[in-house]
C-alpha positions in Angstrom: 0.0 0.0 0.0 3.0 2.3 0.5 3.8 1.9 -3.2 0.3 3.0 -4.1 0.6 6.1 -1.9 3.7 7.2 -3.7 2.0 7.0 -7.2 0.2 9.7 -9.1 -3.4 9.7 -7.7 -5.0 8.8 -11.1 -2.6 5.8 -11.5 -3.1 4.7 -7.9 -6.9 4.9 -8.4 -6.7 2.8 -11.6 -4.6 0.2 -9.9 -6.9 0.1 -6.9 -9.9 -0.4 -9.1 -8.3 -3.2 -11.1 -7.0 -5.0 -8.1 -10.3 -4.7 -6.3 -12.2 -6.1 -9.3 -9.9 -9.0 -9.8 -9.7 -9.7 -6.0 -13.5 -9.9 -5.9 -13.7 -12.4 -8.8 -10.8 -14.5 -7.4 -12.5 -14.4 -4.0 -15.7 -15.6 -5.6 -13.9 -18.4 -7.3 -12.0 -19.5 -4.2 -15.1 -19.3 -2.1 -17.1 -21.4 -4.6 -14.3 -23.9 -4.7 -14.3 -24.3 -1.0 -18.1 -24.5 -0.8 -18.0 -27.1 -3.5 -15.5 -29.2 -1.5 -17.3 -28.8 1.8 -20.7 -29.8 0.3 -19.2 -32.6 -1.9 -20.3 -30.8 -5.1 -17.1 -31.9 -6.8 -18.3 -35.4 -6.7 -21.8 -34.4 -7.9 -20.5 -32.6 -11.1 -17.9 -35.3 -11.7 -20.1 -37.1 -14.2 -20.5 -33.9 -16.3 -16.9 -32.8 -16.1 -15.3 -36.2 -16.5 -15.7 -36.0 -20.3 -13.0 -33.3 -20.0 -11.0 -34.5 -17.1 -11.0 -38.2 -18.0 -9.1 -38.0 -21.3 -6.6 -35.6 -19.7 -6.1 -37.7 -16.6 -7.2 -34.8 -14.4 -8.9 -35.2 -11.0 -12.6 -34.2 -10.8 -12.0 -30.9 -9.0 -10.1 -29.6 -12.1 -13.3 -30.2 -14.1 -15.3 -28.1 -11.6 -12.9 -25.2 -12.1 -12.9 -25.6 -15.9 -16.7 -25.5 -16.1 -16.7 -22.4 -13.8 -14.4 -20.7 -16.4 -17.2 -20.6 -18.9 -19.0 -18.2 -16.5 -16.0 -16.3 -15.2 -12.4 -16.8 -16.3 -11.1 -15.1 -13.2 -13.2 -17.2 -10.9 -12.1 -20.4 -12.7 -8.5 -19.4 -12.2 -9.2 -18.7 -8.6 -10.6 -22.2 -8.2 -7.5 -23.8 -9.8 -5.2 -21.7 -7.7 -7.0 -22.8 -4.5 -7.0 -26.4 -5.5 -3.2 -26.2 -6.3 -2.3 -24.4 -3.0 -4.3 -27.0 -1.0 -2.5 -29.9 -2.7 -5.5 -31.2 -4.6 -3.7 -30.5 -7.9 0.0 -30.9 -8.6 1.9 -28.3 -10.7 1.8 -30.5 -13.8 -2.0 -31.1 -13.4 -2.5 -27.4 -12.9 -0.7 -26.5 -16.1 -2.7 -29.1 -18.1 -5.9 -27.7 -16.5 -5.0 -24.2 -17.4 -4.5 -25.3 -21.0 -7.8 -27.2 -21.2 -9.4 -24.0 -19.7 -8.7 -22.0 -22.8 -11.8 -22.8 -24.9 -14.1 -22.3 -21.9 -12.6 -18.9 -21.3 -13.3 -18.1 -24.9 -16.9 -19.2 -24.4 -17.3 -16.6 -21.6 -15.9 -13.8 -23.9 -18.1 -15.1 -26.8 -21.3 -13.9 -25.0 -19.8 -10.8 -23.3 -17.7 -9.4 -26.1 -17.5 -11.2 -29.4 -21.2 -11.5 -30.2 -22.6 -8.3 -28.7 -19.7 -6.0 -29.6 -17.2 -7.3 -32.3 -19.6 -9.0 -34.8 -21.8 -5.9 -35.0 -18.7 -3.7 -35.6 -17.2 -6.0 -38.2 -20.4 -7.0 -39.9 -21.8 -10.5 -40.1 -19.5 -12.1 -42.7 -16.2 -10.8 -41.4 -17.3 -11.0 -37.8 -18.4 -14.6 -37.9 -15.2 -15.5 -39.9 -13.0 -13.8 -37.3 -14.8 -15.2 -34.3 -14.8 -18.6 -35.8 -11.0 -18.4 -36.3 -10.5 -17.3 -32.7 -12.8 -20.2 -31.6 -10.7 -22.6 -33.6 -7.5 -21.3 -32.0 -9.0 -21.6 -28.5 -10.4 -25.1 -29.2 -7.0 -26.2 -30.6 -5.2 -25.1 -27.4 -7.8 -27.0 -25.3 -7.4 -30.1 -27.4 -3.6 -29.8 -27.1 -4.2 -29.7 -23.3 -6.2 -32.9 -23.4 -3.5 -34.6 -25.5 -0.8 -33.3 -23.1 -2.7 -34.6 -20.1 -3.2 -38.0 -21.7 0.5 -38.3 -22.5 2.1 -36.6 -19.4 -0.2 -37.4 -16.5 -1.0 -40.6 -14.7 -4.6 -41.4 -14.0 -5.7 -39.7 -10.8 -6.6 -43.0 -9.0 -2.9 -43.9 -9.3 -1.9 -40.9 -7.3 -4.8 -40.9 -4.8 -6.1 -44.4 -4.5 -8.8 -44.9 -1.9 -7.8 -42.2 0.6 -10.5 -39.7 1.7 -10.5 -36.6 -0.5 -8.7 -33.8 1.4 -10.4 -30.4 1.8 -8.5 -27.2 0.8 -7.2 -27.1 4.3 -5.7 -30.5 4.0 -8.2 -32.5 6.1 -10.2 -35.5 5.0 -13.5 -34.4 3.5 -15.5 -37.4 4.8 -14.5 -36.9 8.4 -15.6 -33.3 9.0 -17.8 -32.3 6.1 -20.5 -29.9 7.3 -24.0 -31.3 7.3 -25.7 -27.9 6.5 -25.3 -25.1 3.9 -24.6 -22.6 6.7 -21.7 -24.8 8.1 -20.3 -25.2 4.6 -20.4 -21.4 4.0 -18.7 -20.7 7.3 -15.9 -23.2 6.7 -15.5 -21.9 3.1 -15.2 -18.3 4.3 -12.4 -19.2 6.7 -10.5 -21.0 3.9 -11.1 -18.2 1.5 -9.8 -15.4 3.8 -6.4 -17.0 4.1 -6.1 -17.5 0.3 -7.2 -13.9 -0.4 -4.7 -12.6 2.1 -1.9 -14.3 0.1 -3.2 -13.2 -3.4 -4.3 -9.6 -3.0 -0.9 -8.1 -1.8 0.8 -9.8 -4.8 -1.8 -8.4 -7.2 -1.4 -4.9 -5.8 2.4 -4.9 -6.0 2.7 -6.4 -9.5 -0.1 -4.3 -11.0 1.5 -1.1 -9.5 4.9 -2.0 -11.0 3.5 -2.8 -14.4 1.3 0.3 -14.5 4.3 2.5 -13.6 6.4 0.9 -16.4 3.6 1.2 -18.9 3.3 4.9 -18.1 7.0 5.4 -18.4 7.8 3.2 -21.5 6.4 3.7 -25.0 5.1 0.2 -25.9 4.3 1.2 -29.5 7.7 -0.2 -30.4 6.3 -3.6 -29.7 4.3 -3.2 -33.0 7.4 -2.8 -35.1 7.1 -6.3 -36.3 3.8 -5.5 -38.0 5.3 -4.1 -41.2 7.6 -7.0 -42.2 5.1 -9.6 -41.0 2.3 -8.1 -43.1 4.6 -7.9 -46.1 5.7 -11.5 -45.6 2.1 -12.7 -45.6 1.2 -10.7 -48.7 -1.3 -8.5 -46.9 -2.2 -5.1 -48.3 -0.3 -2.0 -47.1 -3.3 -0.8 -45.2 -2.8 -3.8 -42.9 0.0 -2.2 -41.0 -1.9 0.7 -39.4 -4.8 -1.7 -38.7 -2.5 -4.1 -36.9 -1.0 -1.2 -34.9 -4.4 -0.1 -33.7 -5.6 -3.7 -33.2 -2.6 -4.5 -31.0 -3.7 -1.9 -28.4 -7.5 -2.0 -28.7 -9.4 -4.9 -30.4 -12.6 -2.9 -30.8 -10.8 0.1 -32.3 -8.9 -2.2 -34.6 -12.1 -3.8 -35.8 -13.7 -0.4 -36.4 -10.7 0.6 -38.4 -10.7 -2.4 -40.7 -14.5 -2.8 -41.2 -15.1 0.1 -43.7 -12.1 -1.1 -45.7 -13.5 -4.5 -46.6 -15.1 -5.0 -50.1 -16.6 -2.5 -52.5 -13.2 -1.4 -53.8 -11.5 -1.4 -50.4 -8.1 -3.0 -49.9 -9.3 -5.9 -47.9 -11.3 -9.0 -48.7 -13.1 -10.7 -45.7 -10.3 -13.3 -45.6 -7.4 -10.8 -45.7 -9.2 -8.6 -43.1 -9.5 -11.6 -40.7 -5.8 -12.5 -41.4 -4.8 -8.9 -40.6 -6.7 -9.1 -37.3 -5.0 -12.4 -36.5 -1.6 -10.7 -37.2 -2.8 -8.0 -34.8 -3.4 -10.7 -32.2 0.1 -12.1 -32.7 1.7 -8.7 -32.5 -0.4 -7.7 -29.4 0.7 -10.8 -27.5 3.8 -8.9 -26.2 1.7 -5.9 -25.1 -1.1 -7.9 -23.6 1.2 -10.3 -21.8 3.1 -7.4 -20.2 0.0 -5.3 -19.3 -2.5 -8.0 -18.4 -1.2 -11.6 -18.2 1.9 -11.1 -16.1 0.1 -9.0 -13.4 -2.8 -11.3 -13.2 -1.0 -14.6 -13.3 1.8 -13.5 -11.0 -0.8 -12.2 -8.6 -2.8 -15.5 -8.6 0.1 -18.0 -8.7 3.1 -16.1 -7.4 6.2 -15.2 -9.6 7.7 -18.7 -10.1 4.6 -20.7 -11.1 3.0 -17.6 -12.7 5.9 -17.3 -15.1 5.3 -20.9 -16.1 1.6 -20.3 -16.8 2.4 -17.1 -18.8 5.1 -18.8 -20.9 2.8 -21.8 -21.6 -0.3 -19.7 -22.5 1.7 -17.3 -24.7 3.6 -20.0 -26.5 0.4 -21.9 -27.3 -1.4 -18.8 -28.5 1.5 -17.9 -30.8 1.6 -21.4 -32.3 -2.1 -21.8 -32.9 -2.6 -18.2 -34.2 0.2 -18.9 -36.7 -1.5 -22.2 -37.7 -4.8 -20.3 -38.1 -3.1 -17.7 -40.3 -1.4 -20.4 -42.4 -4.7 -22.2 -43.0 -6.6 -18.9 -43.7 -4.1 -17.7 -46.3 -3.4 -21.1 -47.9 
């Protein structure tokens, strides 16, 4: 908090709002995770989520967090973080679960951003083509997670045979599971407080550092790769400014390219979508620095957060490149 007090008031207010919003969502995810464990809900949804967790050799609780991601990405990550810190998920299982999470995070954005905002801006043809390409990228990453889990993880029963399932606090669930909703809520609140006390200070510090750096450093240099990349792919010259705008604001980039498609404009629907995918590739550096690193480091801590960021960014780069290659083939 001392760091926040030394910042410009506007920057400090922006950091405080971001940290508060993410902390609330993470707290909701952690609280739901603890309530699910206390009430035995993990076992109840196991049948539904096992279609995901089974092929990837993930335990049932990972499926609960993955399904939650479709409603709130932040809450889903909060669940995974709590399950990992409580020992219910190993580091390797968590990385696989984070990868499988990808498509469900996309589903959440589909109904909150892509359909209500982006498709109207781009128009039906270009919008559906672009959203379909992003859906394919997200689904590809999720399928890669399923394959990775099948190859790299042992079946959960091999690691946790017939032992009582531990709660987030480490105790056996069958021995002291509350017999009422009120008892489960009280127990979950106690577990959630300790987790939030660990996560929120990390979020505040990392977001403060990144916000200060963003204010001090011109990140536009990160889009320098747009020009040669567009030329290499045979995209029209108008693609470069579109990529530069898209790299910093998806909606503004979409509004920039939309009037340039068809009717004598420099873009066809296919090259417009390819240009936006290039914008997605170029923006990875900016978005990783501004959003992924603060969030993932805050949720997981620096060491494991760095692994999550590296995995997510690498997979996005690979699958965006594959989507581009298929689109322009």
